[in-house]
C-alpha positions as CSV (number, residue, x, y, z in Angstrom):
1,X,328.0,83.6,12.8
2,X,326.5,80.0,12.4
3,X,327.5,77.4,14.8
4,X,330.0,74.6,13.8
5,X,328.4,71.8,11.8
6,X,326.9,69.0,14.0
7,X,328.6,65.7,14.5
8,X,325.5,63.8,13.6
9,X,324.8,63.0,9.9
10,X,323.8,66.2,8.2
11,X,320.3,66.7,6.8
12,X,319.0,69.4,4.4
13,X,315.8,70.8,3.2
14,X,315.7,72.3,-0.4
15,X,313.7,75.4,-1.3
16,X,312.5,75.5,-4.9
17,X,310.8,78.2,-7.0
18,X,308.9,75.6,-9.1
19,X,308.6,71.8,-9.5
20,X,309.9,72.3,-13.1
21,X,313.2,74.0,-12.1
22,X,316.1,72.3,-13.7
23,X,318.4,74.0,-11.1
24,X,316.4,72.4,-8.2
25,X,316.2,69.0,-10.0
26,X,319.9,68.7,-10.6
27,X,320.8,70.1,-7.2
28,X,318.7,67.6,-5.3
29,X,320.1,64.7,-7.4
30,X,323.7,65.8,-6.7
31,X,323.0,66.2,-3.0
32,X,321.6,62.7,-2.8
33,X,324.6,61.2,-4.7
34,X,326.9,63.1,-2.3
35,X,325.4,61.1,0.5
36,X,323.4,64.0,2.0
37,X,320.1,63.2,3.6
38,X,317.5,65.4,1.9
39,X,314.7,65.5,4.4
40,X,312.3,67.6,2.3
41,X,311.6,69.9,-0.6
42,X,309.5,73.0,-0.2
43,X,308.2,74.1,-3.6
44,X,306.2,77.2,-4.6
45,X,303.0,76.5,-6.6
46,X,303.3,77.6,-10.1
47,X,299.8,79.1,-10.6
48,X,299.6,81.7,-7.9
49,X,298.0,85.1,-8.8
50,X,299.6,86.8,-5.8
51,X,303.0,85.5,-6.7
52,X,302.7,86.7,-10.3
53,X,301.6,90.1,-9.2
54,X,304.5,90.4,-6.7
55,X,306.9,89.3,-9.4
56,X,305.4,91.7,-11.9
57,X,305.8,94.6,-9.5
58,X,309.5,93.6,-9.0
59,X,310.4,92.6,-12.6
60,X,308.0,94.7,-14.7
61,X,308.2,94.1,-18.5
62,X,311.0,91.6,-18.0
63,X,308.8,89.1,-16.2
64,X,307.4,87.9,-19.5
65,X,310.9,87.6,-20.9
66,X,312.0,85.6,-17.8
67,X,309.1,83.2,-18.1
68,X,309.6,82.7,-21.8
69,X,313.3,82.1,-21.4
70,X,312.7,79.4,-18.8
71,X,310.0,77.7,-20.9
72,X,312.2,77.8,-23.9
73,X,315.2,76.5,-22.0
74,X,313.2,73.6,-20.6
75,X,311.8,72.8,-24.0
76,X,315.2,72.7,-25.6
77,X,316.5,70.4,-22.9
78,X,313.5,68.0,-23.4
79,X,314.1,68.0,-27.2
80,X,317.8,67.4,-26.8
81,X,318.8,70.6,-28.5
82,X,322.4,71.7,-27.8
83,X,322.5,74.1,-24.8
84,X,324.3,74.0,-21.4
85,X,321.4,72.4,-19.6
86,X,321.0,69.7,-22.2
87,X,324.7,68.8,-21.9
88,X,324.4,68.9,-18.1
89,X,321.4,66.7,-18.0
90,X,323.0,64.2,-20.4
91,X,326.0,64.0,-18.0
92,X,324.0,63.8,-14.8
93,X,321.2,61.5,-16.0
94,X,318.7,62.3,-13.2
95,X,316.1,59.6,-12.7
96,X,313.1,62.0,-13.2
97,X,312.2,65.0,-15.3
98,X,310.7,67.3,-12.6
99,X,311.1,67.9,-8.9
100,X,307.9,66.2,-7.8
101,X,308.8,63.0,-9.7
102,X,312.3,63.1,-8.3
103,X,310.9,63.4,-4.8
104,X,308.7,60.3,-5.3
105,X,311.7,58.4,-6.8
106,X,313.9,59.1,-3.7
107,X,311.0,59.0,-1.1
108,X,311.6,62.7,-0.2
109,X,308.7,64.6,1.4
110,X,307.3,67.4,-0.8
111,X,305.6,70.5,0.5
112,X,303.8,72.8,-1.8
113,X,303.3,76.4,-0.7
114,X,302.2,79.8,-2.0
115,X,305.4,81.4,-0.7
116,X,308.4,79.9,1.1
117,X,307.4,82.1,4.1
118,X,304.1,80.2,4.6
119,X,303.2,78.9,8.0
120,X,303.3,75.4,6.5
121,X,306.9,75.8,5.6
122,X,307.8,77.0,9.1
123,X,306.0,74.1,10.6
124,X,307.8,71.7,8.3
125,X,311.2,73.1,9.2
126,X,310.4,72.8,12.9
127,X,309.5,69.2,12.5
128,X,312.5,68.3,10.3
129,X,315.1,70.4,12.1
130,X,317.5,70.4,9.1
131,X,321.2,71.0,9.4
132,X,320.9,73.4,6.5
133,X,318.5,74.7,3.9
134,X,319.7,74.9,0.3
135,X,317.9,77.7,-1.6
136,X,317.5,77.2,-5.4
137,X,315.2,80.2,-5.8
138,X,311.8,81.3,-4.6
139,X,311.8,84.9,-3.4
140,X,312.9,86.8,-0.4
141,X,312.9,84.9,2.9
142,X,311.7,86.3,6.2
143,X,313.8,86.1,9.4
144,X,311.3,83.5,10.8
145,X,312.5,81.1,8.0
146,X,316.2,81.9,8.5
147,X,315.9,81.2,12.2
148,X,314.5,77.7,11.5
149,X,317.2,76.7,9.0
150,X,319.8,75.1,11.2
151,X,323.2,76.4,10.2
152,X,321.5,78.7,7.7
153,X,320.1,79.1,4.2
154,X,322.7,78.6,1.4
155,X,322.3,80.6,-1.8
156,X,324.4,80.9,-4.9
157,X,324.6,84.4,-6.2
158,X,325.4,84.9,-9.9
159,X,328.1,87.5,-9.3
160,X,331.3,88.0,-7.4
161,X,330.7,89.0,-3.7
162,X,331.2,91.4,-2.0
163,X,331.8,93.8,-4.9
164,X,328.6,93.0,-6.9
165,X,325.5,92.6,-4.7
166,X,321.9,92.7,-5.9
167,X,320.4,92.4,-9.3
168,X,321.8,92.1,-12.9
169,X,325.3,92.0,-11.5
170,X,326.6,90.2,-14.6
171,X,325.3,93.0,-16.8
172,X,326.7,95.7,-14.4
173,X,330.2,94.1,-14.3
174,X,330.3,94.1,-18.1
175,X,329.0,97.7,-18.3
176,X,331.8,98.7,-15.9
177,X,334.4,96.9,-18.0
178,X,335.0,94.4,-15.2
179,X,334.8,91.0,-17.0
180,X,337.3,89.8,-14.4
181,X,334.5,90.1,-11.8
182,X,332.2,87.6,-13.4
183,X,331.5,84.5,-11.4
184,X,329.5,82.8,-8.7
185,X,329.4,83.3,-4.9
186,X,327.9,80.9,-2.4
187,X,326.8,82.5,0.8
188,X,324.6,82.1,3.8
189,X,321.5,84.3,3.6
190,X,320.8,87.0,6.2
191,X,318.4,89.9,6.4
192,X,320.4,92.0,3.9
193,X,320.8,91.6,0.1
194,X,323.7,89.2,-0.6
195,X,325.5,90.4,2.5
196,X,325.7,87.1,4.4
197,X,328.9,85.1,5.2
198,X,330.7,83.6,2.2
199,X,331.3,79.9,1.7
200,X,332.9,80.1,-1.8
201,X,333.7,82.5,-4.6
202,X,334.3,81.1,-8.1
203,X,335.5,83.5,-10.9
204,X,334.3,82.5,-14.4
205,X,336.2,83.7,-17.5
206,X,334.4,84.7,-20.7
207,X,334.6,82.3,-23.6
208,X,334.5,83.0,-27.3
209,X,331.0,81.5,-27.5
210,X,329.5,84.0,-25.0
211,X,328.1,86.2,-27.8
212,X,325.0,87.4,-25.9
213,X,323.9,88.0,-22.4
214,X,321.3,85.2,-22.7
215,X,323.9,82.7,-23.8
216,X,326.3,83.8,-21.0
217,X,323.6,83.6,-18.3
218,X,322.5,80.2,-19.6
219,X,326.1,79.0,-19.3
220,X,326.3,80.1,-15.7
221,X,323.2,78.3,-14.5
222,X,324.4,74.6,-14.5
223,X,327.7,75.9,-12.9
224,X,325.5,77.4,-10.1
225,X,324.2,73.9,-9.4
226,X,327.8,72.5,-9.2
227,X,328.9,75.4,-6.9
228,X,326.0,75.4,-4.5
229,X,326.1,71.6,-4.0
230,X,329.9,71.5,-3.6
231,X,330.0,74.4,-1.1
232,X,327.0,73.0,0.9
233,X,328.5,69.5,1.2
234,X,331.9,70.9,2.2
235,X,330.3,73.2,4.7
236,X,328.3,70.4,6.3
237,X,331.5,68.3,6.5
238,X,333.2,71.1,8.4
239,X,335.6,71.9,5.5
240,X,334.6,75.5,5.1
241,X,334.5,78.3,7.6
242,X,332.1,81.1,6.6
243,X,333.8,84.4,5.9
244,X,331.9,87.5,7.0
245,X,331.5,90.3,4.4
246,X,332.2,93.9,5.3
247,X,329.4,96.3,4.2
248,X,332.0,98.7,2.8
249,X,333.6,96.1,0.5
250,X,330.7,96.2,-2.0
251,X,327.5,97.9,-3.0
252,X,324.0,96.9,-4.0
253,X,323.0,97.0,-7.7
254,X,319.5,97.3,-9.0
255,X,317.6,96.4,-12.1
256,X,319.5,97.6,-15.2
257,X,317.5,99.9,-17.5
258,X,317.1,98.6,-21.1
259,X,319.3,101.1,-22.7
260,X,322.2,100.3,-20.4
261,X,321.5,96.6,-20.9
262,X,321.9,97.0,-24.6
263,X,325.2,98.8,-24.0
264,X,326.4,96.0,-21.7
265,X,325.5,93.5,-24.5
266,X,327.6,95.4,-27.0
267,X,330.6,95.4,-24.6
268,X,330.2,91.6,-24.2
269,X,330.1,91.1,-27.9
270,X,333.2,93.2,-28.4
271,X,335.1,91.3,-25.7
272,X,334.2,87.9,-27.0
273,X,335.1,89.0,-30.5
274,X,338.6,89.8,-29.4
275,X,338.8,86.4,-27.6
276,X,337.7,84.7,-30.9
277,X,340.4,86.5,-32.9
278,X,343.1,85.3,-30.4
279,X,342.0,81.7,-30.4
């Protein structure tokens, strides 16, 4: 269990999957506005053949879909087309459009790396000695990184913990007719998959506009930014006590096959159709 938050002013280092991540961009801006001293940002390089190969082995055919969805989402946000990220950016009004520019604006050190487990990242953490690391994506972290993260590494999981650990948990909850178990969970990372102590759990109800999985997942993403920053700030202030998870209270889910994903999408459409009829 992590130690109690220190009495000295808290500091954080942010981990980012890409300098173009809207999740990272907005998360850093919100941390700065909350009065948190962001001591550094560790960002994975975008053009990395080893990284692409590892992600292809993990994601398979869905890697192309994932990249296209992120590019499309960012393009829509730049063009001002209506989507959750556009609305969120209009509300937040960050002073930069990418992580590197935001780091320059706030004078935050920026470290580029091939992976977040690189020796350079470990050395940076040893120098900065952050109170906490805020993880906004970037792959699996080794124990050597977790051990240098002060109170720990905070992650926001797009699912309700502990019942739904692992991958595609939004889809699995819908397939299992459990829309009541859709939501976000902020937890401290450990060597397991989504098994670390919980800081917050936020159920999210379906809305009539959630007509597709893509639309639903897109709606969740800005909410993840809100939740991870709020939980991190309250944890650093000593307002949250991490709650350990019991292994038997949940199970790990894996990548959903395409046929089951299509069935989950149909169940989502049927549920939101009923919501529309009632409204």
